[in-house]
PADOTI-792009 format. One record per atom (N, C-alpha, C): residue number from 1; atom name; z negated, x negated, y. Coordinates in nm, 2 decimals, m for minus. Each point is the difference from the previous one (the first is absolute). Example, Ala and Ser with C-alpha at 12.3 -4.5 7.8 and 13.67 -1.06 7.14 Angstrom:
<sites>
+-----+----+--------+--------+--------+
:   i : at :     zz :     xx :     yy :
+-----+----+--------+--------+--------+
:   1 :  N :  m0.78 :  m1.32 :  m0.57 :
:   1 : CA :   0.00 :   0.09 :   0.12 :
:   1 :  C :   0.00 :  m0.09 :   0.12 :
:   2 :  N :   0.07 :   0.04 :   0.11 :
:   2 : CA :   0.00 :  m0.09 :   0.11 :
:   2 :  C :  m0.08 :   0.08 :   0.11 :
+-----+----+--------+--------+--------+
</sites>
This chain:
<sites>
+-----+----+--------+--------+--------+
:   i : at :     zz :     xx :     yy :
+-----+----+--------+--------+--------+
:   1 :  N :   0.00 :  m0.08 :  m0.12 :
:   1 : CA :   0.00 :   0.08 :   0.12 :
:   1 :  C :   0.00 :  m0.09 :   0.13 :
:   2 :  N :  m0.08 :  m0.11 :  m0.01 :
:   2 : CA :   0.00 :  m0.09 :   0.11 :
:   2 :  C :   0.14 :  m0.06 :   0.03 :
:   3 :  N :   0.07 :  m0.03 :  m0.11 :
:   3 : CA :   0.13 :  m0.06 :   0.02 :
:   3 :  C :   0.10 :   0.10 :   0.07 :
:   4 :  N :  m0.01 :   0.13 :  m0.04 :
:   4 : CA :   0.09 :   0.10 :   0.06 :
:   4 :  C :  m0.04 :   0.02 :   0.15 :
:   5 :  N :  m0.13 :   0.01 :   0.02 :
:   5 : CA :  m0.04 :   0.02 :   0.14 :
:   5 :  C :   0.04 :  m0.11 :   0.09 :
:   6 :  N :   0.00 :  m0.13 :  m0.05 :
:   6 : CA :   0.03 :  m0.11 :   0.08 :
:   6 :  C :   0.15 :   0.00 :   0.04 :
:   7 :  N :   0.08 :   0.07 :  m0.08 :
:   7 : CA :   0.15 :   0.01 :   0.03 :
:   7 :  C :   0.02 :   0.08 :   0.13 :
:   8 :  N :  m0.09 :   0.09 :   0.03 :
:   8 : CA :   0.01 :   0.08 :   0.12 :
:   8 :  C :  m0.07 :  m0.05 :   0.12 :
:   9 :  N :  m0.07 :  m0.11 :  m0.01 :
:   9 : CA :  m0.08 :  m0.05 :   0.11 :
:   9 :  C :   0.09 :  m0.03 :   0.13 :
:  10 :  N :   0.12 :  m0.05 :  m0.03 :
:  10 : CA :   0.09 :  m0.04 :   0.11 :
:  10 :  C :   0.08 :   0.12 :   0.04 :
:  11 :  N :   0.06 :   0.07 :  m0.10 :
:  11 : CA :   0.10 :   0.11 :   0.04 :
:  11 :  C :  m0.07 :   0.13 :   0.02 :
:  12 :  N :  m0.12 :   0.02 :  m0.05 :
:  12 : CA :  m0.06 :   0.13 :   0.02 :
:  12 :  C :   0.03 :   0.10 :  m0.11 :
:  13 :  N :  m0.07 :   0.11 :   0.00 :
:  13 : CA :   0.02 :   0.10 :  m0.11 :
:  13 :  C :   0.03 :   0.13 :   0.06 :
:  14 :  N :   0.00 :   0.02 :   0.13 :
:  14 : CA :   0.03 :   0.13 :   0.06 :
:  14 :  C :   0.14 :   0.05 :  m0.03 :
:  15 :  N :   0.10 :  m0.09 :   0.02 :
:  15 : CA :   0.14 :   0.04 :  m0.02 :
:  15 :  C :   0.02 :   0.05 :  m0.14 :
:  16 :  N :  m0.03 :  m0.08 :  m0.11 :
:  16 : CA :   0.02 :   0.05 :  m0.13 :
:  16 :  C :  m0.06 :   0.14 :  m0.03 :
:  17 :  N :  m0.11 :   0.02 :   0.06 :
:  17 : CA :  m0.07 :   0.13 :  m0.02 :
:  17 :  C :   0.08 :   0.12 :   0.07 :
:  18 :  N :   0.07 :  m0.04 :   0.11 :
:  18 : CA :   0.07 :   0.10 :   0.07 :
:  18 :  C :   0.14 :   0.03 :  m0.05 :
:  19 :  N :   0.05 :  m0.08 :  m0.09 :
:  19 : CA :   0.14 :   0.02 :  m0.05 :
:  19 :  C :   0.02 :   0.14 :  m0.06 :
:  20 :  N :  m0.08 :   0.04 :  m0.10 :
:  20 : CA :   0.02 :   0.13 :  m0.05 :
:  20 :  C :   0.00 :   0.11 :   0.10 :
:  21 :  N :  m0.09 :  m0.01 :   0.10 :
:  21 : CA :  m0.01 :   0.10 :   0.11 :
:  21 :  C :   0.12 :   0.00 :   0.08 :
:  22 :  N :   0.04 :  m0.12 :   0.04 :
:  22 : CA :   0.12 :  m0.01 :   0.09 :
:  22 :  C :   0.13 :   0.05 :  m0.07 :
:  23 :  N :   0.01 :  m0.03 :  m0.13 :
:  23 : CA :   0.11 :   0.05 :  m0.08 :
:  23 :  C :   0.00 :   0.15 :  m0.01 :
:  24 :  N :  m0.11 :   0.06 :  m0.01 :
:  24 : CA :  m0.01 :   0.14 :  m0.02 :
:  24 :  C :   0.04 :   0.07 :   0.13 :
:  25 :  N :  m0.01 :  m0.07 :   0.11 :
:  25 : CA :   0.04 :   0.07 :   0.13 :
:  25 :  C :   0.14 :  m0.03 :   0.04 :
:  26 :  N :   0.08 :  m0.07 :  m0.08 :
:  26 : CA :   0.14 :  m0.03 :   0.04 :
:  26 :  C :   0.08 :   0.13 :   0.00 :
:  27 :  N :   0.10 :   0.00 :   0.08 :
:  27 : CA :   0.09 :   0.11 :   0.01 :
:  27 :  C :   0.10 :  m0.01 :  m0.12 :
:  28 :  N :  m0.01 :   0.10 :  m0.08 :
:  28 : CA :   0.09 :  m0.01 :  m0.12 :
:  28 :  C :   0.15 :  m0.01 :   0.03 :
:  29 :  N :   0.04 :   0.05 :   0.12 :
:  29 : CA :   0.14 :  m0.01 :   0.04 :
:  29 :  C :   0.04 :  m0.15 :   0.01 :
:  30 :  N :  m0.09 :  m0.09 :   0.03 :
:  30 : CA :   0.04 :  m0.14 :   0.01 :
:  30 :  C :   0.03 :  m0.06 :  m0.13 :
:  31 :  N :  m0.05 :   0.06 :  m0.11 :
:  31 : CA :   0.03 :  m0.05 :  m0.13 :
:  31 :  C :   0.12 :   0.06 :  m0.07 :
:  32 :  N :   0.07 :   0.09 :   0.07 :
:  32 : CA :   0.11 :   0.07 :  m0.06 :
:  32 :  C :   0.11 :  m0.09 :  m0.06 :
:  33 :  N :   0.04 :  m0.11 :   0.06 :
:  33 : CA :   0.10 :  m0.09 :  m0.06 :
:  33 :  C :  m0.04 :  m0.05 :  m0.14 :
:  34 :  N :  m0.12 :   0.00 :  m0.03 :
:  34 : CA :  m0.05 :  m0.05 :  m0.13 :
:  34 :  C :  m0.04 :   0.11 :  m0.10 :
:  35 :  N :   0.01 :   0.12 :   0.04 :
:  35 : CA :  m0.05 :   0.11 :  m0.08 :
:  35 :  C :   0.08 :   0.02 :  m0.13 :
:  36 :  N :   0.13 :  m0.04 :   0.00 :
:  36 : CA :   0.09 :   0.03 :  m0.12 :
:  36 :  C :   0.01 :  m0.13 :  m0.08 :
:  37 :  N :  m0.06 :  m0.11 :   0.03 :
:  37 : CA :   0.02 :  m0.12 :  m0.08 :
:  37 :  C :  m0.09 :   0.00 :  m0.13 :
:  38 :  N :   0.05 :  m0.06 :  m0.10 :
:  38 : CA :  m0.09 :  m0.02 :  m0.12 :
:  38 :  C :   0.01 :  m0.15 :  m0.03 :
:  39 :  N :  m0.11 :  m0.04 :  m0.07 :
:  39 : CA :  m0.01 :  m0.14 :  m0.04 :
:  39 :  C :   0.05 :  m0.01 :  m0.14 :
:  40 :  N :   0.12 :  m0.06 :  m0.02 :
:  40 : CA :   0.06 :  m0.01 :  m0.14 :
:  40 :  C :  m0.05 :  m0.12 :  m0.08 :
:  41 :  N :  m0.06 :  m0.10 :   0.06 :
:  41 : CA :  m0.05 :  m0.11 :  m0.07 :
:  41 :  C :  m0.11 :   0.03 :  m0.09 :
:  42 :  N :  m0.01 :  m0.06 :  m0.12 :
:  42 : CA :  m0.12 :   0.02 :  m0.09 :
:  42 :  C :  m0.13 :  m0.04 :   0.08 :
:  43 :  N :  m0.10 :   0.09 :  m0.01 :
:  43 : CA :  m0.12 :  m0.02 :   0.07 :
:  43 :  C :  m0.12 :   0.02 :  m0.10 :
:  44 :  N :  m0.11 :  m0.07 :   0.02 :
:  44 : CA :  m0.12 :   0.01 :  m0.08 :
:  44 :  C :  m0.11 :   0.02 :   0.10 :
:  45 :  N :  m0.07 :   0.11 :  m0.02 :
:  45 : CA :  m0.12 :   0.04 :   0.08 :
:  45 :  C :  m0.12 :  m0.01 :  m0.10 :
:  46 :  N :  m0.09 :  m0.09 :   0.04 :
:  46 : CA :  m0.13 :  m0.02 :  m0.08 :
:  46 :  C :  m0.11 :   0.04 :   0.08 :
:  47 :  N :  m0.08 :   0.10 :  m0.04 :
:  47 : CA :  m0.11 :   0.05 :   0.08 :
:  47 :  C :  m0.12 :   0.03 :  m0.09 :
:  48 :  N :  m0.11 :   0.01 :   0.06 :
:  48 : CA :  m0.12 :   0.04 :  m0.06 :
:  48 :  C :  m0.03 :   0.15 :   0.03 :
:  49 :  N :  m0.04 :   0.07 :  m0.10 :
:  49 : CA :  m0.03 :   0.15 :   0.03 :
:  49 :  C :  m0.11 :   0.02 :   0.10 :
:  50 :  N :  m0.08 :  m0.10 :   0.02 :
:  50 : CA :  m0.11 :   0.01 :   0.09 :
:  50 :  C :   0.03 :  m0.07 :   0.14 :
:  51 :  N :   0.13 :  m0.03 :   0.02 :
:  51 : CA :   0.04 :  m0.06 :   0.13 :
:  51 :  C :  m0.02 :   0.10 :   0.11 :
:  52 :  N :  m0.07 :  m0.04 :   0.11 :
:  52 : CA :  m0.03 :   0.09 :   0.11 :
:  52 :  C :   0.13 :   0.04 :   0.07 :
:  53 :  N :   0.11 :  m0.07 :  m0.01 :
:  53 : CA :   0.13 :   0.04 :   0.06 :
:  53 :  C :   0.04 :   0.14 :  m0.06 :
:  54 :  N :  m0.03 :   0.03 :  m0.12 :
:  54 : CA :   0.04 :   0.12 :  m0.06 :
:  54 :  C :  m0.07 :   0.12 :   0.06 :
:  55 :  N :  m0.11 :  m0.03 :   0.08 :
:  55 : CA :  m0.08 :   0.11 :   0.06 :
:  55 :  C :   0.06 :   0.04 :   0.14 :
:  56 :  N :   0.10 :  m0.07 :   0.05 :
:  56 : CA :   0.06 :   0.04 :   0.12 :
:  56 :  C :   0.07 :   0.13 :  m0.03 :
:  57 :  N :   0.00 :   0.10 :   0.10 :
:  57 : CA :   0.06 :   0.13 :  m0.03 :
:  57 :  C :   0.14 :  m0.01 :  m0.05 :
:  58 :  N :   0.02 :   0.06 :  m0.12 :
:  58 : CA :   0.14 :   0.01 :  m0.05 :
:  58 :  C :   0.04 :  m0.12 :  m0.09 :
:  59 :  N :  m0.06 :  m0.11 :   0.01 :
:  59 : CA :   0.05 :  m0.12 :  m0.07 :
:  59 :  C :  m0.01 :   0.01 :  m0.15 :
:  60 :  N :  m0.11 :   0.05 :  m0.05 :
:  60 : CA :  m0.02 :   0.01 :  m0.15 :
:  60 :  C :   0.11 :   0.10 :  m0.05 :
:  61 :  N :   0.01 :   0.11 :   0.07 :
:  61 : CA :   0.10 :   0.10 :  m0.05 :
:  61 :  C :   0.14 :  m0.07 :   0.01 :
:  62 :  N :   0.04 :  m0.07 :   0.10 :
:  62 : CA :   0.13 :  m0.06 :   0.02 :
:  62 :  C :   0.03 :  m0.10 :  m0.11 :
:  63 :  N :  m0.10 :  m0.08 :  m0.03 :
:  63 : CA :   0.02 :  m0.11 :  m0.10 :
:  63 :  C :   0.01 :   0.06 :  m0.14 :
:  64 :  N :  m0.07 :   0.11 :  m0.03 :
:  64 : CA :   0.00 :   0.06 :  m0.13 :
:  64 :  C :   0.11 :   0.11 :  m0.02 :
:  65 :  N :   0.06 :   0.04 :   0.11 :
:  65 : CA :   0.11 :   0.10 :  m0.01 :
:  65 :  C :   0.13 :  m0.06 :  m0.02 :
:  66 :  N :   0.10 :   0.09 :  m0.01 :
:  66 : CA :   0.14 :  m0.05 :   0.00 :
:  66 :  C :   0.05 :  m0.04 :   0.13 :
:  67 :  N :  m0.07 :   0.02 :   0.11 :
:  67 : CA :   0.05 :  m0.04 :   0.13 :
:  67 :  C :   0.02 :  m0.15 :   0.01 :
:  68 :  N :  m0.09 :  m0.08 :  m0.05 :
:  68 : CA :   0.01 :  m0.14 :   0.01 :
:  68 :  C :   0.13 :  m0.04 :  m0.08 :
:  69 :  N :   0.01 :   0.05 :  m0.12 :
:  69 : CA :   0.11 :  m0.03 :  m0.09 :
:  69 :  C :   0.14 :   0.04 :   0.06 :
:  70 :  N :   0.00 :   0.10 :   0.08 :
:  70 : CA :   0.12 :   0.04 :   0.07 :
:  70 :  C :   0.04 :  m0.10 :   0.11 :
:  71 :  N :  m0.10 :  m0.07 :   0.06 :
:  71 : CA :   0.03 :  m0.10 :   0.10 :
:  71 :  C :   0.02 :  m0.14 :  m0.06 :
:  72 :  N :  m0.06 :  m0.02 :  m0.12 :
:  72 : CA :   0.00 :  m0.13 :  m0.07 :
:  72 :  C :   0.03 :   0.03 :  m0.15 :
:  73 :  N :   0.12 :   0.04 :  m0.03 :
:  73 : CA :   0.03 :   0.04 :  m0.14 :
:  73 :  C :  m0.03 :  m0.10 :  m0.11 :
:  74 :  N :   0.00 :  m0.13 :   0.03 :
:  74 : CA :  m0.02 :  m0.10 :  m0.10 :
:  74 :  C :  m0.14 :  m0.06 :   0.01 :
:  75 :  N :  m0.10 :   0.08 :   0.02 :
:  75 : CA :  m0.13 :  m0.05 :   0.02 :
:  75 :  C :  m0.08 :   0.02 :  m0.13 :
:  76 :  N :  m0.08 :  m0.10 :  m0.03 :
:  76 : CA :  m0.10 :   0.00 :  m0.11 :
:  76 :  C :  m0.13 :   0.01 :   0.06 :
:  77 :  N :  m0.09 :   0.09 :  m0.04 :
:  77 : CA :  m0.13 :   0.01 :   0.06 :
:  77 :  C :  m0.10 :  m0.03 :  m0.11 :
:  78 :  N :  m0.09 :  m0.10 :   0.02 :
:  78 : CA :  m0.10 :  m0.03 :  m0.09 :
:  78 :  C :  m0.14 :   0.01 :   0.07 :
:  79 :  N :  m0.08 :   0.08 :  m0.06 :
:  79 : CA :  m0.14 :   0.03 :   0.05 :
:  79 :  C :  m0.10 :  m0.07 :  m0.08 :
:  80 :  N :  m0.10 :  m0.07 :   0.06 :
:  80 : CA :  m0.12 :  m0.05 :  m0.06 :
:  80 :  C :  m0.11 :   0.10 :   0.02 :
:  81 :  N :  m0.04 :   0.07 :  m0.11 :
:  81 : CA :  m0.10 :   0.10 :   0.02 :
:  81 :  C :  m0.13 :  m0.04 :   0.07 :
:  82 :  N :  m0.04 :  m0.12 :  m0.01 :
:  82 : CA :  m0.12 :  m0.05 :   0.07 :
:  82 :  C :   0.03 :  m0.08 :   0.12 :
:  83 :  N :   0.12 :  m0.01 :   0.03 :
:  83 : CA :   0.05 :  m0.09 :   0.11 :
:  83 :  C :  m0.03 :   0.06 :   0.14 :
:  84 :  N :  m0.03 :  m0.08 :   0.10 :
:  84 : CA :  m0.01 :   0.04 :   0.14 :
:  84 :  C :   0.12 :  m0.05 :   0.07 :
:  85 :  N :  m0.01 :  m0.04 :   0.13 :
:  85 : CA :   0.11 :  m0.04 :   0.08 :
:  85 :  C :   0.05 :  m0.14 :  m0.04 :
:  86 :  N :  m0.08 :  m0.09 :  m0.06 :
:  86 : CA :   0.03 :  m0.13 :  m0.02 :
:  86 :  C :   0.01 :  m0.03 :  m0.16 :
:  87 :  N :   0.09 :   0.08 :  m0.06 :
:  87 : CA :   0.01 :  m0.01 :  m0.15 :
:  87 :  C :   0.04 :  m0.14 :  m0.04 :
:  88 :  N :   0.08 :  m0.08 :   0.08 :
:  88 : CA :   0.04 :  m0.13 :  m0.03 :
:  88 :  C :  m0.12 :  m0.09 :  m0.01 :
:  89 :  N :  m0.11 :   0.03 :   0.07 :
:  89 : CA :  m0.12 :  m0.08 :  m0.01 :
:  89 :  C :  m0.09 :   0.05 :  m0.11 :
:  90 :  N :   0.00 :   0.13 :  m0.03 :
:  90 : CA :  m0.09 :   0.06 :  m0.10 :
:  90 :  C :   0.06 :  m0.04 :  m0.14 :
:  91 :  N :   0.13 :   0.01 :  m0.02 :
:  91 : CA :   0.06 :  m0.01 :  m0.13 :
:  91 :  C :   0.12 :  m0.10 :   0.01 :
:  92 :  N :  m0.03 :  m0.13 :   0.04 :
:  92 : CA :   0.11 :  m0.09 :   0.03 :
:  92 :  C :   0.09 :  m0.03 :  m0.12 :
:  93 :  N :  m0.05 :  m0.01 :  m0.12 :
:  93 : CA :   0.08 :  m0.02 :  m0.12 :
:  93 :  C :   0.10 :   0.12 :  m0.03 :
:  94 :  N :  m0.06 :   0.12 :   0.01 :
:  94 : CA :   0.08 :   0.12 :  m0.03 :
:  94 :  C :   0.11 :   0.02 :   0.11 :
:  95 :  N :  m0.03 :  m0.03 :   0.12 :
:  95 : CA :   0.09 :   0.02 :   0.11 :
:  95 :  C :   0.11 :  m0.11 :  m0.01 :
:  96 :  N :  m0.03 :  m0.12 :  m0.03 :
:  96 : CA :   0.10 :  m0.11 :  m0.02 :
:  96 :  C :   0.09 :   0.04 :  m0.12 :
:  97 :  N :  m0.06 :   0.05 :  m0.10 :
:  97 : CA :   0.08 :   0.04 :  m0.12 :
:  97 :  C :   0.10 :   0.11 :   0.04 :
:  98 :  N :  m0.04 :   0.10 :   0.07 :
:  98 : CA :   0.09 :   0.11 :   0.05 :
:  98 :  C :   0.11 :  m0.06 :   0.09 :
:  99 :  N :  m0.04 :  m0.09 :   0.09 :
:  99 : CA :   0.10 :  m0.05 :   0.09 :
:  99 :  C :   0.10 :  m0.09 :  m0.07 :
: 100 :  N :  m0.04 :  m0.08 :  m0.09 :
: 100 : CA :   0.09 :  m0.09 :  m0.07 :
: 100 :  C :   0.09 :   0.09 :  m0.09 :
: 101 :  N :  m0.05 :   0.10 :  m0.07 :
: 101 : CA :   0.08 :   0.09 :  m0.08 :
: 101 :  C :   0.10 :   0.07 :   0.08 :
: 102 :  N :  m0.04 :   0.05 :   0.12 :
: 102 : CA :   0.10 :   0.07 :   0.09 :
: 102 :  C :   0.11 :  m0.10 :   0.05 :
: 103 :  N :  m0.04 :  m0.12 :   0.04 :
: 103 : CA :   0.10 :  m0.10 :   0.05 :
: 103 :  C :   0.09 :  m0.04 :  m0.12 :
: 104 :  N :  m0.05 :  m0.02 :  m0.11 :
: 104 : CA :   0.08 :  m0.04 :  m0.12 :
: 104 :  C :   0.10 :   0.11 :  m0.03 :
: 105 :  N :  m0.04 :   0.12 :   0.01 :
: 105 : CA :   0.08 :   0.12 :  m0.03 :
: 105 :  C :   0.12 :   0.01 :   0.10 :
: 106 :  N :  m0.03 :  m0.04 :   0.13 :
: 106 : CA :   0.10 :   0.04 :   0.10 :
: 106 :  C :   0.07 :  m0.13 :   0.06 :
: 107 :  N :  m0.03 :  m0.11 :  m0.05 :
: 107 : CA :   0.07 :  m0.12 :   0.06 :
: 107 :  C :   0.12 :  m0.04 :  m0.09 :
+-----+----+--------+--------+--------+
</sites>
């Protein structure tokens, strides 16, 4: 925890905390040019089911619904049932195995 807090000593932590709020206040009309694009590249999303990001309004529904797959049709989603936001630190061997498998499959 001390290492993470030291990273913000110079840059501050206010802006990162404001990003979700600022993004929620954006004018959807500004995003129109990007509304019809899909990501065709193979993607891997690794998350913990206890990740606080999933608690943002609508995020858990979006990730678990077909909405995400319609925007990113070639996505693989892997959940760690006991994982939080930093699954790469909680389960480094398992995450590395998933990453290497994914890369070997798509390179």
